[in-house]
SERO-4910 file (N, C-alpha, C, O; in steps of 0.05 Angstrom, whole numbers):
BEGIN
 pado doro    nc1    nc2    nc3   cac1   cac2   cac3    cc1    cc2    cc3    oc1    oc2    oc3
  Met    A  -2205    435   1514  -2214    442   1488  -2193    437   1467  -2169    441   1473
  Gly    A  -2201    428   1443  -2182    424   1422  -2173    450   1410  -2185    471   1414
  Gln    A  -2151    449   1395  -2142    473   1382  -2159    481   1359  -2171    464   1345
  Leu    A  -2162    507   1354  -2178    517   1332  -2163    512   1306  -2138    515   1305
  Ser    A  -2177    506   1285  -2165    503   1258  -2158    530   1248  -2167    551   1258
  Asp    A  -2142    531   1227  -2134    556   1214  -2159    571   1205  -2160    596   1208
  Tyr    A  -2178    556   1194  -2202    570   1184  -2219    581   1207  -2231    602   1204
  Ser    A  -2221    567   1229  -2236    577   1252  -2223    602   1263  -2237    621   1270
  Lys    A  -2196    603   1264  -2182    627   1273  -2188    650   1254  -2191    673   1263
  Gln    A  -2188    644   1229  -2193    665   1209  -2221    676   1213  -2225    700   1212
  Asp    A  -2241    658   1217  -2268    667   1220  -2271    685   1244  -2286    705   1243
  Leu    A  -2256    679   1266  -2257    697   1290  -2245    724   1284  -2256    745   1292
  Arg    A  -2223    724   1269  -2210    750   1263  -2228    766   1244  -2227    791   1245
  Leu    A  -2243    753   1226  -2258    767   1206  -2287    771   1214  -2303    782   1199
  Ser    A  -2294    764   1240  -2322    767   1249  -2330    796   1248  -2314    814   1253
  Gly    A  -2355    801   1240  -2365    828   1238  -2362    839   1210  -2373    861   1205
  Lys    A  -2348    825   1193  -2346    835   1165  -2365    820   1147  -2376    799   1154
  Ser    A  -2370    832   1124  -2390    820   1105  -2380    793   1095  -2356    788   1094
  Pro    A  -2398    775   1088  -2390    749   1077  -2372    751   1053  -2353    735   1049
  Phe    A  -2377    772   1036  -2360    775   1012  -2331    782   1020  -2313    770   1009
  Val    A  -2328    800   1039  -2301    807   1048  -2287    783   1060  -2263    779   1056
  Ile    A  -2302    768   1076  -2290    744   1088  -2280    724   1067  -2259    713   1069
  Lys    A  -2297    720   1046  -2289    702   1024  -2264    712   1009  -2246    696   1003
  Val    A  -2264    738   1004  -2241    750    990  -2215    747   1007  -2194    740    997
  Lys    A  -2217    753   1033  -2194    751   1051  -2184    722   1052  -2160    716   1051
  Arg    A  -2203    703   1054  -2196    675   1056  -2183    665   1030  -2163    651   1031
  Ala    A  -2195    674   1008  -2184    666    982  -2156    677    978  -2138    663    968
  Ser    A  -2152    702    986  -2125    715    984  -2105    700   1001  -2082    696    993
  His    A  -2114    693   1025  -2095    679   1043  -2087    652   1032  -2064    644   1033
  Gln    A  -2106    638   1020  -2101    612   1008  -2083    615    983  -2065    598    978
  Leu    A  -2088    636    968  -2071    640    944  -2042    646    951  -2024    637    938
  Leu    A  -2038    661    973  -2011    667    982  -1998    641    992  -1974    637    986
  Arg    A  -2013    625   1006  -2001    599   1015  -1994    582    991  -1972    570    991
  Phe    A  -2012    581    971  -2006    565    948  -1982    575    933  -1965    559    924
  Gly    A  -1980    602    930  -1957    614    917  -1931    608    932  -1910    603    920
  Trp    A  -1932    608    959  -1908    603    975  -1899    574    971  -1875    569    968
  Glu    A  -1918    555    971  -1910    527    967  -1899    523    939  -1881    507    935
  Gln    A  -1910    537    919  -1900    535    892  -1872    546    891  -1854    535    877
  Ala    A  -1867    568    905  -1840    581    905  -1820    562    917  -1797    559    907
  Leu    A  -1827    549    939  -1809    529    952  -1803    506    933  -1781    495    933
  Ser    A  -1823    498    918  -1820    476    899  -1802    483    876  -1791    465    863
  Cys    A  -1799    509    871  -1783    518    848  -1754    525    856  -1741    540    841
  Leu    A  -1745    515    878  -1718    522    888  -1697    516    867  -1680    533    862
  Phe    A  -1697    492    855  -1677    485    835  -1679    503    810  -1658    513    801
  Pro    A  -1703    507    799  -1704    525    776  -1695    553    782  -1683    566    765
  Val    A  -1701    563    806  -1692    590    814  -1661    592    814  -1650    611    805
  Val    A  -1648    571    825  -1619    570    825  -1608    570    796  -1588    583    791
  Ile    A  -1622    556    779  -1613    555    751  -1615    583    738  -1596    592    725
  Phe    A  -1637    596    742  -1640    623    730  -1621    643    742  -1609    659    728
  Ala    A  -1617    641    768  -1599    660    782  -1570    655    772  -1555    674    767
  Ser    A  -1563    630    768  -1536    624    758  -1532    633    730  -1510    644    723
  Leu    A  -1552    629    713  -1551    639    685  -1547    669    685  -1531    680    669
  Ala    A  -1562    684    702  -1560    713    702  -1533    722    713  -1520    740    701
  Ile    A  -1524    710    735  -1499    719    747  -1475    714    729  -1458    732    726
  Thr    A  -1474    690    718  -1451    684    700  -1452    698    674  -1432    700    660
  Gln    A  -1475    709    666  -1477    724    642  -1464    752    645  -1451    762    627
  Phe    A  -1468    764    669  -1459    791    673  -1434    793    690  -1419    813    690
  Leu    A  -1428    771    706  -1404    770    722  -1389    744    716  -1392    725    731
  Pro    A  -1373    744    695  -1359    719    688  -1341    709    710  -1327    725    723
  Leu    A  -1341    683    714  -1324    671    735  -1297    663    723  -1295    657    699
  Pro    A  -1276    663    739  -1249    657    728  -1243    628    723  -1258    610    733
  Phe    A  -1221    623    709  -1209    596    706  -1223    578    686  -1210    564    671
  Leu    A  -1250    577    687  -1264    558    670  -1285    573    653  -1294    595    661
  Pro    A  -1292    563    630  -1314    574    614  -1340    574    629  -1344    558    648
  Arg    A  -1358    591    621  -1384    594    634  -1400    568    636  -1411    561    657
  Tyr    A  -1401    553    614  -1416    528    614  -1406    508    635  -1422    493    647
  Asp    A  -1380    508    639  -1369    489    659  -1375    498    687  -1381    481    704
  Trp    A  -1375    524    692  -1383    534    719  -1413    527    724  -1420    520    746
  Leu    A  -1429    530    704  -1457    523    707  -1461    494    715  -1477    487    732
  Leu    A  -1446    477    701  -1448    448    708  -1440    443    737  -1453    428    751
  Ile    A  -1418    455    746  -1408    452    773  -1429    462    793  -1435    449    813
  Ile    A  -1440    486    788  -1460    497    806  -1485    479    808  -1495    475    830
  Phe    A  -1494    469    785  -1518    452    786  -1514    426    800  -1531    416    814
  Val    A  -1490    414    795  -1484    389    809  -1482    393    839  -1493    377    854
  Met    A  -1469    415    847  -1467    421    876  -1494    427    888  -1500    419    911
  Met    A  -1511    440    873  -1538    446    883  -1554    421    887  -1568    417    907
  Gln    A  -1552    403    867  -1566    377    869  -1556    361    893  -1572    349    908
  Trp    A  -1530    361    897  -1518    347    920  -1528    358    946  -1535    344    964
  Trp    A  -1529    385    948  -1537    398    973  -1567    393    979  -1574    389   1002
  Met    A  -1584    393    958  -1612    388    963  -1617    360    974  -1635    357    992
  Val    A  -1603    341    965  -1606    314    976  -1594    312   1004  -1606    301   1022
  Arg    A  -1570    324   1007  -1556    324   1033  -1573    338   1054  -1574    329   1077
  Ala    A  -1587    359   1047  -1603    375   1066  -1631    363   1070  -1646    372   1087
  Gly    A  -1637    342   1055  -1663    329   1059  -1686    343   1044  -1709    336   1048
  Ile    A  -1679    362   1027  -1699    376   1011  -1710    358    990  -1734    359    982
  Glu    A  -1693    341    979  -1701    320    960  -1692    293    971  -1671    290    982
  Thr    A  -1709    273    966  -1703    246    975  -1686    231    954  -1684    241    931
  Arg    A  -1675    208    961  -1660    193    942  -1677    182    920  -1668    180    897
  Asp    A  -1702    175    926  -1720    166    905  -1726    188    885  -1727    184    861
  Glu    A  -1729    213    895  -1733    236    877  -1708    241    861  -1710    249    838
  Leu    A  -1685    237    872  -1660    240    857  -1659    221    834  -1649    228    813
  Lys    A  -1669    196    838  -1670    177    816  -1687    187    793  -1680    184    769
  Val    A  -1711    198    800  -1729    209    780  -1716    232    765  -1717    234    741
  Ile    A  -1703    250    780  -1690    274    769  -1667    265    750  -1663    277    729
  Thr    A  -1652    245    758  -1630    235    741  -1641    224    715  -1629    227    694
  Leu    A  -1663    209    717  -1676    199    693  -1683    222    674  -1679    220    650
  Phe    A  -1694    244    685  -1701    267    668  -1676    280    657  -1677    290    634
  His    A  -1655    280    672  -1630    291    662  -1621    276    637  -1613    289    617
  Leu    A  -1623    250    637  -1614    233    614  -1634    237    591  -1625    238    568
  Ile    A  -1660    238    597  -1680    242    576  -1675    269    562  -1676    271    537
  Gly    A  -1671    290    579  -1667    316    567  -1641    318    552  -1640    331    531
  Leu    A  -1620    306    562  -1594    308    548  -1595    294    521  -1583    303    502
  Thr    A  -1609    271    520  -1612    257    495  -1627    274    475  -1619    276    451
  Leu    A  -1648    288    484  -1663    306    466  -1646    329    457  -1647    337    434
  Glu    A  -1630    340    475  -1612    362    468  -1592    354    447  -1587    369    428
  Leu    A  -1579    331    450  -1560    322    431  -1572    320    403  -1559    327    383
  Phe    A  -1596    310    402  -1609    307    376  -1617    334    364  -1611    340    341
  Lys    A  -1629    351    380  -1640    377    371  -1617    395    362  -1620    409    342
  Val    A  -1596    396    377  -1573    414    370  -1561    405    344  -1554    422    328
  Asn    A  -1558    379    340  -1546    369    315  -1565    370    292  -1557    366    269
  Met    A  -1591    375    298  -1611    381    276  -1613    411    272  -1630    420    256
  Glu    A  -1597    427    287  -1596    456    285  -1622    469    293  -1629    490    282
  Ser    A  -1636    457    312  -1660    470    323  -1653    493    340  -1667    514    341
  Trp    A  -1631    491    355  -1620    513    371  -1590    507    375  -1581    485    368
  Thr    A  -1576    526    387  -1547    522    390  -1538    532    418  -1552    547    432
  Tyr    A  -1514    522    426  -1500    532    450  -1474    544    439  -1454    529    436
  Pro    A  -1473    570    434  -1451    582    419  -1425    585    435  -1404    589    423
  Glu    A  -1426    584    462  -1402    589    477  -1385    564    480  -1393    542    474
  Glu    A  -1359    569    488  -1340    547    491  -1344    534    518  -1355    545    537
  Gly    A  -1335    509    520  -1337    495    545  -1323    468    544  -1325    454    523
  Tyr    A  -1309    460    565  -1296    434    565  -1316    411    568  -1311    388    561
  Ser    A  -1340    418    579  -1360    397    585  -1381    395    563  -1403    386    568
  Lys    A  -1374    404    539  -1392    402    516  -1387    375    502  -1365    367    497
  Val    A  -1409    362    495  -1408    337    480  -1425    340    455  -1449    344    457
  Leu    A  -1413    338    432  -1426    341    406  -1442    367    405  -1464    369    395
  Gly    A  -1429    388    416  -1441    415    416  -1461    421    438  -1472    443    439
  Val    A  -1465    402    456  -1484    405    478  -1470    406    505  -1456    386    512
  Pro    A  -1472    427    520  -1460    427    547  -1476    409    566  -1500    408    565
  Leu    A  -1462    395    583  -1475    375    601  -1494    389    621  -1512    376    632
  Tyr    A  -1490    414    626  -1508    428    645  -1537    429    634  -1556    432    650
  Ser    A  -1540    427    608  -1567    430    596  -1587    409    607  -1611    414    609
  Gly    A  -1577    385    613  -1595    365    624  -1608    373    650  -1630    364    656
  Phe    A  -1595    390    665  -1606    399    690  -1630    417    686  -1647    419    704
  Met    A  -1633    429    664  -1656    446    659  -1681    429    656  -1703    437    664
  Tyr    A  -1678    405    645  -1700    386    644  -1704    374    672  -1727    370    681
  Ala    A  -1682    367    685  -1684    356    712  -1698    375    731  -1711    366    750
  Ser    A  -1695    401    727  -1708    420    745  -1738    419    743  -1752    425    762
  Val    A  -1749    411    719  -1778    407    717  -1786    384    734  -1807    385    748
  Ala    A  -1771    362    733  -1777    339    750  -1774    346    779  -1790    337    796
  Ser    A  -1754    362    786  -1750    371    814  -1775    386    823  -1785    381    845
  Tyr    A  -1785    404    806  -1809    420    814  -1833    401    818  -1847    404    837
  Leu    A  -1837    382    800  -1860    364    802  -1858    347    827  -1878    344    841
  Cys    A  -1835    337    833  -1831    321    857  -1836    337    882  -1849    328    901
  Gln    A  -1825    361    883  -1828    378    906  -1857    386    910  -1867    385    933
  Ala    A  -1870    395    889  -1898    404    891  -1916    380    898  -1935    384    914
  Trp    A  -1910    357    888  -1925    333    894  -1926    328    924  -1947    322    936
  Arg    A  -1902    330    936  -1900    324    965  -1911    347    982  -1925    342   1001
  Arg    A  -1905    372    975  -1913    395    991  -1943    399    990  -1955    407   1010
  Leu    A  -1955    394    967  -1984    398    964  -2001    373    967  -2025    373    963
  Asp    A  -1988    351    975  -2002    325    979  -2019    319    955  -2043    314    958
  Val    A  -2007    318    932  -2022    313    907  -2033    285    906  -2019    266    913
  Glu    A  -2058    283    897  -2070    257    892  -2083    257    864  -2092    278    855
  Leu    A  -2084    234    851  -2095    232    824  -2122    218    825  -2125    197    839
  Ile    A  -2141    229    811  -2168    218    811  -2174    208    782  -2170    222    763
  Lys    A  -2183    183    781  -2190    170    755  -2166    171    736  -2170    178    712
  Trp    A  -2143    163    746  -2119    163    729  -2121    139    710  -2128    117    718
  Pro    A  -2114    144    684  -2116    122    664  -2097     99    671  -2078    103    686
  Pro    A  -2103     75    660  -2086     52    666  -2058     54    655  -2053     69    636
  Phe    A  -2040     39    667  -2012     39    660  -2008     34    630  -1991     47    617
  Trp    A  -2023     15    618  -2019      7    590  -2028     29    571  -2021     28    547
  Val    A  -2042     49    581  -2049     73    564  -2029     95    568  -2020    107    548
  Val    A  -2021    100    592  -2004    123    599  -1976    120    587  -1965    138    575
  Val    A  -1964     96    590  -1936     92    581  -1933     95    551  -1915    109    542
  Pro    A  -1950     82    534  -1948     86    505  -1953    115    497  -1940    125    478
  Leu    A  -1971    128    510  -1977    156    503  -1953    174    509  -1945    191    493
  Ala    A  -1941    171    533  -1917    186    540  -1894    180    521  -1880    198    513
  Ser    A  -1891    155    513  -1870    147    495  -1874    160    467  -1855    169    455
  Ala    A  -1899    160    457  -1905    171    431  -1900    201    431  -1889    212    411
  Ile    A  -1907    215    453  -1903    244    454  -1873    250    453  -1864    268    439
  Tyr    A  -1857    235    469  -1828    239    469  -1816    233    442  -1799    249    433
  Met    A  -1824    211    430  -1812    204    404  -1819    223    382  -1804    226    363
  Asn    A  -1842    237    385  -1849    256    364  -1830    279    363  -1827    292    341
  Phe    A  -1816    285    385  -1795    306    384  -1773    299    365  -1758    316    355
  Phe    A  -1769    273    360  -1748    263    342  -1759    258    314  -1748    269    294
  Trp    A  -1781    243    312  -1789    234    286  -1802    255    268  -1804    251    244
  His    A  -1810    278    281  -1823    298    264  -1803    311    245  -1810    325    226
  His    A  -1776    307    250  -1756    318    232  -1754    301    207  -1744    311    186
  Phe    A  -1764    277    208  -1762    259    185  -1789    250    174  -1791    240    151
  Trp    A  -1810    255    189  -1837    247    182  -1856    270    188  -1846    293    191
  Ile    A  -1881    265    190  -1900    286    197  -1900    292    227  -1893    275    243
  Asp    A  -1907    317    233  -1909    325    261  -1938    319    271  -1957    331    261
  Val    A  -1940    301    290  -1967    292    299  -1973    303    327  -1989    292    342
  Arg    A  -1960    326    334  -1964    336    361  -1993    343    367  -2003    339    389
  Trp    A  -2008    354    347  -2035    361    351  -2053    337    354  -2073    337    369
  Trp    A  -2047    316    340  -2061    290    343  -2056    279    372  -2075    270    385
  Leu    A  -2032    281    380  -2025    272    407  -2038    289    428  -2047    279    449
  Ser    A  -2039    315    424  -2053    333    443  -2082    326    445  -2093    326    467
  Gly    A  -2095    321    422  -2123    312    423  -2126    286    437  -2146    283    452
  Leu    A  -2108    268    434  -2109    242    447  -2106    246    477  -2119    232    493
  Val    A  -2089    265    486  -2086    271    514  -2112    280    526  -2120    271    548
  Ile    A  -2126    298    512  -2152    308    522  -2172    285    525  -2187    284    544
  Ile    A  -2172    267    505  -2191    244    506  -2184    225    530  -2201    217    545
  Val    A  -2158    219    532  -2150    200    553  -2154    211    581  -2162    196    599
  Phe    A  -2149    237    585  -2150    249    611  -2176    266    616  -2176    283    634
  Trp    A  -2196    262    599  -2220    278    601  -2233    277    628  -2243    297    638
  Arg    A  -2232    253    641  -2246    250    667  -2226    250    690  -2233    244    713
  Ser    A  -2201    256    684  -2180    255    705  -2177    282    719  -2179    303    706
  Trp    A  -2172    281    745  -2169    305    761  -2144    301    778  -2135    279    784
  Val    A  -2132    324    786  -2111    324    806  -2121    340    830  -2132    362    826
  Thr    A  -2117    329    854  -2125    344    878  -2100    351    894  -2080    337    893
  Tyr    A  -2102    373    908  -2079    383    924  -2089    397    948  -2112    407    949
  Val    A  -2072    399    969  -2080    411    994  -2065    438    998  -2041    439    995
  Val    A  -2081    458   1005  -2070    484   1013  -2083    493   1039  -2107    496   1040
  Gly    A  -2066    497   1059  -2077    506   1085  -2097    488   1097  -2117    497   1110
  Gly    A  -2094    462   1093  -2112    442   1105  -2137    437   1089  -2154    421   1097
  Lys    A  -2141    451   1066  -2164    447   1050  -2156    435   1023  -2137    444   1011
  Arg    A  -2171    415   1014  -2164    401    989  -2180    414    966  -2204    418    967
  Tyr    A  -2165    420    945  -2177    430    920  -2173    410    897  -2157    391    900
  Arg    A  -2186    415    875  -2182    397    852  -2181    413    827  -2192    436    825
  Met    A  -2168    402    806  -2164    415    781  -2163    394    759  -2152    373    763
  Pro    A  -2175    399    736  -2172    380    714  -2143    376    706  -2128    396    705
  Ile    A  -2135    352    702  -2107    346    695  -2099    362    670  -2077    373    670
  Ala    A  -2116    363    650  -2108    377    625  -2102    406    631  -2084    417    619
  Leu    A  -2118    419    648  -2113    447    655  -2086    450    669  -2072    470    663
  Ser    A  -2079    432    686  -2053    434    700  -2030    431    680  -2009    444    683
  Phe    A  -2034    414    659  -2013    412    638  -2009    439    624  -1986    448    621
  Val    A  -2031    451    617  -2030    477    602  -2016    498    619  -1999    513    609
  Leu    A  -2024    500    645  -2012    521    662  -1982    517    666  -1967    537    664
  Ile    A  -1974    493    671  -1945    488    675  -1930    493    649  -1908    505    650
  Gly    A  -1941    484    627  -1928    489    601  -1925    518    595  -1904    526    585
  Phe    A  -1945    534    601  -1944    563    596  -1922    576    613  -1907    593    603
  Phe    A  -1921    569    638  -1901    581    656  -1872    572    648  -1853    587    652
  Ile    A  -1870    548    638  -1843    539    628  -1835    555    603  -1812    562    600
  Trp    A  -1855    562    586  -1849    579    563  -1839    606    572  -1820    617    560
  Ile    A  -1851    617    593  -1841    643    604  -1813    639    614  -1795    656    610
  Ala    A  -1808    617    628  -1781    611    638  -1761    608    615  -1738    616    618
  Glu    A  -1770    596    593  -1753    593    570  -1744    620    559  -1721    623    551
  Asn    A  -1762    640    559  -1755    666    550  -1734    679    568  -1715    692    558
  Ile    A  -1737    674    594  -1717    684    612  -1690    671    608  -1669    684    607
  Ala    A  -1691    644    604  -1666    629    600  -1651    637    575  -1627    641    575
  Thr    A  -1666    641    553  -1653    649    528  -1643    678    530  -1622    685    518
  Phe    A  -1656    695    545  -1647    722    549  -1620    722    562  -1603    739    556
  Phe    A  -1616    703    581  -1590    702    595  -1570    683    582  -1550    676    593
  Gly    A  -1577    675    557  -1557    660    541  -1554    631    547  -1534    619    541
  Ala    A  -1576    619    558  -1574    590    564  -1571    574    538  -1555    555    537
  Trp    A  -1585    582    517  -1582    572    490  -1594    593    471  -1605    613    480
  Lys    A  -1592    588    445  -1602    607    426  -1617    593    403  -1607    573    393
  Tyr    A  -1640    603    397  -1654    594    373  -1643    609    349  -1631    630    352
  Pro    A  -1648    598    324  -1637    611    301  -1644    641    298  -1628    657    289
  Asn    A  -1669    648    306  -1677    676    304  -1666    694    326  -1671    718    326
  Gln    A  -1650    682    345  -1638    698    366  -1608    700    363  -1594    709    382
  Thr    A  -1598    693    340  -1569    693    336  -1557    721    338  -1537    725    351
  Asp    A  -1570    740    324  -1560    767    324  -1569    784    348  -1553    799    359
  Ala    A  -1594    780    357  -1604    794    380  -1627    778    392  -1641    763    378
  Trp    A  -1630    781    418  -1651    765    432  -1678    775    423  -1683    798    419
  Ser    A  -1696    756    419  -1724    762    414  -1742    742    428  -1733    720    436
  Leu    A  -1767    749    431  -1786    731    446  -1788    704    432  -1790    703    408
  Val    A  -1787    683    448  -1791    656    437  -1819    654    426  -1839    663    439
  His    A  -1822    642    402  -1848    641    389  -1868    627    407  -1862    607    420
  Leu    A  -1892    638    408  -1913    627    425  -1920    598    418  -1930    583    435
  Gly    A  -1914    591    393  -1919    563    385  -1903    543    401  -1910    519    402
  Lys    A  -1881    552    414  -1865    534    430  -1880    525    455  -1872    505    467
  Val    A  -1901    539    462  -1917    530    485  -1927    502    481  -1928    486    499
  Ser    A  -1934    495    456  -1944    468    450  -1922    447    455  -1928    425    464
  Ser    A  -1897    454    448  -1875    436    453  -1871    431    483  -1868    409    492
  Trp    A  -1871    453    498  -1868    451    527  -1891    437    540  -1888    422    559
  Leu    A  -1915    442    529  -1939    428    539  -1936    398    537  -1941    384    556
  Leu    A  -1927    389    514  -1923    360    510  -1900    349    527  -1902    327    538
  Leu    A  -1879    365    531  -1857    356    548  -1866    355    577  -1858    337    592
  Val    A  -1883    374    585  -1894    374    613  -1911    349    616  -1910    336    637
  Ile    A  -1926    342    596  -1944    318    598  -1926    293    601  -1932    276    618
  Val    A  -1905    291    585  -1886    268    589  -1875    268    617  -1874    247    630
  Ser    A  -1866    291    627  -1855    293    654  -1875    285    675  -1869    269    693
  Phe    A  -1899    296    672  -1920    290    692  -1927    260    692  -1931    248    713
  Leu    A  -1929    249    668  -1937    221    666  -1916    203    678  -1922    183    691
  Ile    A  -1890    209    674  -1869    193    685  -1869    195    715  -1868    175    729
  Val    A  -1870    220    726  -1870    224    755  -1895    210    767  -1892    196    788
  Ala    A  -1918    214    755  -1943    202    766  -1941    172    766  -1949    159    785
  Thr    A  -1931    160    744  -1930    131    742  -1911    120    764  -1917    100    777
  Leu    A  -1887    133    767  -1868    124    787  -1879    128    815  -1874    111    833
  Lys    A  -1894    149    820  -1906    154    847  -1927    132    852  -1928    122    875
  Leu    A  -1943    125    832  -1964    105    836  -1951     78    841  -1960     62    858
  Val    A  -1930     71    825  -1916     46    829  -1904     44    856  -1905     24    869
  Lys    A  -1891     67    865  -1879     68    891  -1900     64    913  -1895     50    933
  Gly    A  -1923     77    909  -1945     75    929  -1955     46    931  -1960     36    953
  Lys    A  -1958     33    909  -1967      5    909  -1947    -13    922  -1954    -32    937
  Thr    A  -1921     -8    916  -1900    -24    928  -1900    -21    958  -1896    -40    973
  Arg    A  -1903      4    968  -1903     10    996  -1927     -4   1010  -1924    -16   1031
  Asn    A  -1951     -2    997  -1975    -14   1009  -1973    -44   1009  -1982    -57   1028
  Ala    A  -1960    -56    989  -1957    -85    988  -1938    -95   1010  -1941   -118   1020
  Gly    A  -1920    -78   1018  -1900    -86   1039  -1911    -82   1067  -1898    -92   1086
  Glu    A  -1934    -69   1070  -1944    -64   1097  -1961    -88   1107  -1971    -87   1129
***
């Protein structure tokens, strides 16, 4: 006899109970599995938050805090690749996001959108180099979740649509300081372009699906929550947080939403290109 599937085993354990109770138990079990896979995918962001908290309340000797954060994040990235938690291809994607994020930080800080008030040897034009890892951690999460949940894209728009859209969203973070802010036009364009697109993922052997646009919103919202935690621990400061910490304006969700879209589009495009290259070589 073949082995019973997880669901068959569950059905045996839950036999004699009402269909509603069985559905609730099964849904709860799947939700816990999904949460666990998400937690494993967030390993790099968790290390970032833990480091921000620890160095805020327990200063380390010899070097300024920003420099210790850079050392910790570099060592963590090295260990994740060394331990096989992240692949070399994923490291390339993460490095790309580090550079994209650092470029944005250099511009935004010098436009006085936010500041890094503490001292550090690894600061360049007012921006500590560790800041790029906060963007890289988003890419790390996406790569990890993609692999752990066996993500697949349904009705993904063509390359010639995705790349210009991602580029326009990223460039709007710069040009809205000198021109009009077209984020809402771009958001509307995202809805139009991805109206029929879905993302599917596997939890406990069962495949689920979700509209791409909804996944963007959910990830963006949770990054906004993470941003509040990061600013509370002094990762950076907005002008309204100079004297005392306060909640990051809810309007920032739109900014993170667009940044998540850029991140997702880059990761998805590279994954698709890698998949086509692999299939062509077989």
